[in-house]
N, C-alpha and C positions, 0 to 999 in steps of 0.2 A: 556565427552563433553556435559554437561547438565547445564541448567540454575537453576535447583533445584535438590538437592540430598536428599531431605527428604524422609523417608520411605513411607509416604502417596503418594508422587508424583511417586515414583518408582512403588508402587503397582498399581496406576491408569494406568501407562504406560504398565505395564505387563498385566493387564486385557484387555486393548485396543488391544495390540498386539495379545493376545490369541484369542480375538473375530475376529480380521482380519484373523488370520490363519484358524479359523473355517469357516469363510465365503469363503475363497479361496478353502479350501478342498471340500466344498459343491458345488462349482461352482457358488456361488451367484454373484460374481463380473462379470461373463460372462453374466448372465441373466440381471443384472443391466445395463451393457454396451449396450446390445442389445435393451433394453427398452429405454434407453436414446437416442440411435441413431434414433429410430422411432420418439421419441418426438421432436428431433432436426431437423427432416426433411431429414434424410439420412446420415448425418455426424456430429459428435460432433466437435465443435470448442471450445477449452478450452484455455483461456488466463491466464497465470500464472503471479502473481505479487510478486516481491521481493522488498526489500528496500536497504539492505546493505550486502556486502560480506566481509568476514574476513578470514585470515589465521589461526586465533586462536579464536575459538568461546568462549571458557571458559574465556579467558582474556578480550575479547571485551564485553561479557555480564556482567562483573563486572564493566565496565566503563560507559556503555551506556544502552539504552533500548534493553534488550535481544531479545525481539520478533521481532526486526527489522533485525536481523542478520541471515545469512546462511553462513556456512563455505564453502570455495572453494571445499573441498573434498565432502561435502554433496551435494552441488549444482551440481557438476559433476555427482554424482551417480543418482540424481533425473533426470537430463537431459538425461543421458544415458539410464535409465530405460524407459523413455518416447520414446526415439528414436528407441528402439528395435521393437516396435509394432505400433508406430504412426509416423506421419509426423510432423516435426517442421517447421513452416512456418513464414514468416514475418506477421506483423499486417495488412499490405495492402492486402496480399494474403488471410488472414482470413476474412477480410471484403468482398472480392470478393466471397469467398465460401458461406458466409451467404447471399449474394445477388442472388445466383443461385436458380433455381426452386426447390421447395421441392421434395424430392424423388431422386435427383441426388446422386449417391453413390460414395464414395471415402474413402480413409483411414482417420481415425480421425486426426484432425489437432490441434496441440498445438502451442502456442505462448509464448515467454519469454519476460517479461517486468520488468523494474526497476523503482521505483518512487523516486523522490526528487532530484537526481543528485549528490549523495555523491561522494567524491574523490575516495573512495574504489571501486566504480563501474568501474573506469578506470583501476586501477592497480591490482585489485584482480579479479573482475568478467569478464572483457573483455578478458584477456588472456585465461581463461577457455573456454569461449564461442567461441573465435576465433579458438582455437585448435580443438574444436569439430565441427567447421564450422556451428555453430548455429546462426541465425540472432536474434536480440533482439531490442526492443525499450526502450530507456531511457528517461523518462519524467523528465523535469527539471523545477525548479522554478528560473526564470532568474534573479531575484533580488539578488540572492546569488552567482551567477556564477562569478568566478574570483574576489571574495571578501573574506575578513577574517570573515565576519558575520556568525553566527551560527543560525540554525533554532530555532524558539521559542520553539518547543517541546523538543529539546535537552537541551536548557537552563533551561526550567521549570523542566524537569526530574532531571537534575543535582542539582538544588537548592532544590527541594522537597526531594531528596535523602539525601542531606546534612542536612536539617532540621531534618529528621527522624534519621539520625546518631547522631545528637546532642540531641535527645529526646525532641524536641520542637514541641508541638501540632500545627497543622495548624491553629486552631481556635485562638491560642494565638501567632501568628508569629510576631506580633508587626509591621505590615505594615501600611501605611497610610490608613485612614478610609475607603474610597470607595474600594480600592484595597483589603483591609483585608476582607471586607464584601463579595466581589466576591469570594475570595479564600475560605472563611469559608463555603459559600453556596455550593461549589463544592467539599468539603473535603470528601474523601473516605479512607478506610483503604488501605494504601500502595501508593507510588508515582505513579505507573503505572495507577491505577484505578482513582486517582485524576486527572491525566493528561488527561485521556480519557474523563472525565466529563467536564473539562475545555474546551477542544477542541470542544466537542459536543454543548456546551451552548453559548460560547462567540465569538464575532467577533475578527478579527485579532488584531485590535489596543488595545483591552483590554487584550488579551493574552500577547502582548508585554509589556504593562504597568505592568502586574503582574510579568513577567520575569525580567523587570528592577528593580522592588521593591525587588524581592527575591534576585537578584544579590547583591543589596546594603545591604540587611540584612545578607547575608551569606558571603559576601566578595569575591564571585566568579566573574570572568570576562569571557566574551565569549572566549577569547583566552586561558583560563584555561582548556577548554574542550579538549579532545583528538584531535590530528591533523586531523584524518580521519573524524571528524564531519564537516569539511569544505566541501564546494561544489566544484565540478570540475571547472576547468578553461575553457575558450573558446578553448584554444589550446588542452586540453584533450578531449573536445567534438569533435574537428576536427579529433583527432586520432580515436575516436569511428566511426565517419563517414567513415574514410579511411579504417577501418577494416570491413566495410559492415554493421555497425549498424545504427539504425535510432534514431533520436532525436525528441522527442515530447514535447508538452507543459504541464505545471503543475502550471499555474499562474505565476505572478511576485513574490509574497511574500509568497507563500504556504498558501494562505488564504482559509479558508473553505467558499466556495461561497454561500452556503445556509444561512450563518449567516451574509451576507452583503446586503445592499441595492442594487438593481439590477444595478444601474448606476456604483457603485463601482465594482461589480462583472464583468461587461463588461470591465472596465478598466484593471482589472487583467487578463482577457482572451486575449483581443486585444493587450495589452502591451507585454505579453509573446510571442504571435504570431509574432509581429513586430520585437522584439529583436532577436529571433531565425533566422528570415528571414535575418535580416541585418548582423548578425555576422557569420552565417554559409552558407549564399549564396543561400538558397532555403527555401521556406515556410514549416513549419511543417504540417504534415497531421493528426496527432493524438493527442488527449488531454486526460489527466487523471484527474478526479476530486479529489482534495486533501481530504484525509480521506474518500473518496467514497461518500461524501454528494453532492446532487444536487437537483434542482427543475425543473419543466417543463420550466420555463423562462430561467434558466441557460443552459439547453440543447439547447434551441433555440439560445442563445447568442453564444455558442460554434460553432454552425453551421454557424451563420452569420459572425463569425470572419474568416471563411475559413477552419476550420478543417473538416475532413471527418468522424471522429469518436469521441465519448466521452466514457471513460471507468470508470466504478464504481469498487468497491471492493466487490460486492455482489457475493457470491458463489452460483450462479445459472447456469443452462445450457443455452447457447446461441442457439437460434432457427432461422432457415431460415426465412427471411422476418421480423426479429425483428428490433427494433429501433437501428440504428447504433450509436446513441448518448446515449444509455443506455446499452452498452456491459458489460457483467459480467466478473469478474476475480476471480481466486482462489488465495488467499494470501498464500504464502509458507514462512517458515523460518526453522531454524535448527530442531525444535521439531516436525515439520509436519510429518517427517518420522523416528522419533527417538523412539526406544524401550527403555526398562529400562536400557540397557547398551550401545547399539550401533544401527547403521542403521538397520531398519526393512523393508525388501523388501515387506512383506505382508502388512504392514501398508502403505507403499508407494502406492501400487496398490489400496488399498481401498480408500485412500485419493484422489488420482489422478482420480479415477473413480467415486468419490462421492458416494461410497457405504453407508457410514454412514448417509449422507443426505437423500438418496433415501429410506432408511429403517426407517427414522424418528428418528434416534439416534443423529442427529445434525441438526441444523436449520440455514439456511441463514438469514441474517438480512438486511433488505432493507436500502439503503442509500438515498432513495427519500424522500423529504420533500415537503410540499405544498408551493406554491408561497406566498410571503408576501401580505397581503391586504393593499391597499392604506390607508394612514392615513387621518384624516379629513383635515389636512393642505396641503394635496396633496403630501406629502413626502413618500418615500418608507421605511417603518420601517424594522427592522430585521425580518427575517422569524422565525416563532416559532420553537423551538428546540425539537428534539426527539433524545434521547441518543441512541447510537449504542454500542452494546457489543464489547469488545476487541476481535480482531481476534485470 
């Protein structure tokens, strides 16, 4: 169950697992955990971020973006490993813990969340979480709910992969002039790296324009993508609520808010809040920034829309008294706890306790960007981009 079977990849995983085993044998993880608890003000609050769940990781990773998947079996093991020594709480409970006075001691608290609102969240992830009696928050992009539309990142990945399969260089993809220039400027080795750069640099409408042009070039249509790339329906979301899960906001169009004029970003945020309130009967409390990107003005807009928290994908520790609209999350997928052959308990402990980050062997990447400066004409231009490394 690997996304990569190359000897180099297997060697890297083996080295990482060996390092994790050494750290555990020496008790490094306990020292790191104790230090982190002091830094956090008494209790660690760790929010986990997943995207997609599958019954067959190997098959799913051949069809779509591998790093978005976790298998049901692996997710269950990850959650069970956490539950043995920590408390798994709702996001609202985590927010209350972080608001407590520094020094208040309790068990470390973990939160489970899923981004985007894929259909597999309902029929693969929910049954596992419900059986374990684990609460979770599912962040949805409402413009795709109950539609056959596919997310631009899935469309782009499918078309970029198809071009690579045909041996067509991105710089000579034969797209209309302006679209070709944008694609060429963001070209990187491999579809996943190119996709990351496109998302980091371009506003939503330009991403959609490139997806449309690539679809026309390759002959792919949205409905040619695997069925599970569709979003959940409102009925499926109601099932989640009935199972004790929470539904949060993730914009209307899964638009990277830091790449939009502030007025457009506000519409994405408030439109999402209003639609969830209307369709599910109560307002959402929590919001996740698409791709983890945000600005100070975007944080304020999320608060003004009525949300209580805003969550990034920065793999940092949450501290008592911190900004509830810049809460950090740890992104997990299949390979987060995978050794060269199978699940590694040692690697799971080191990743969940941020041992590699604390020792300086891995580095969190900030999703915060500066607010856009007003233009001479009084309009709000796009915020300047800063690329973020793939998770």
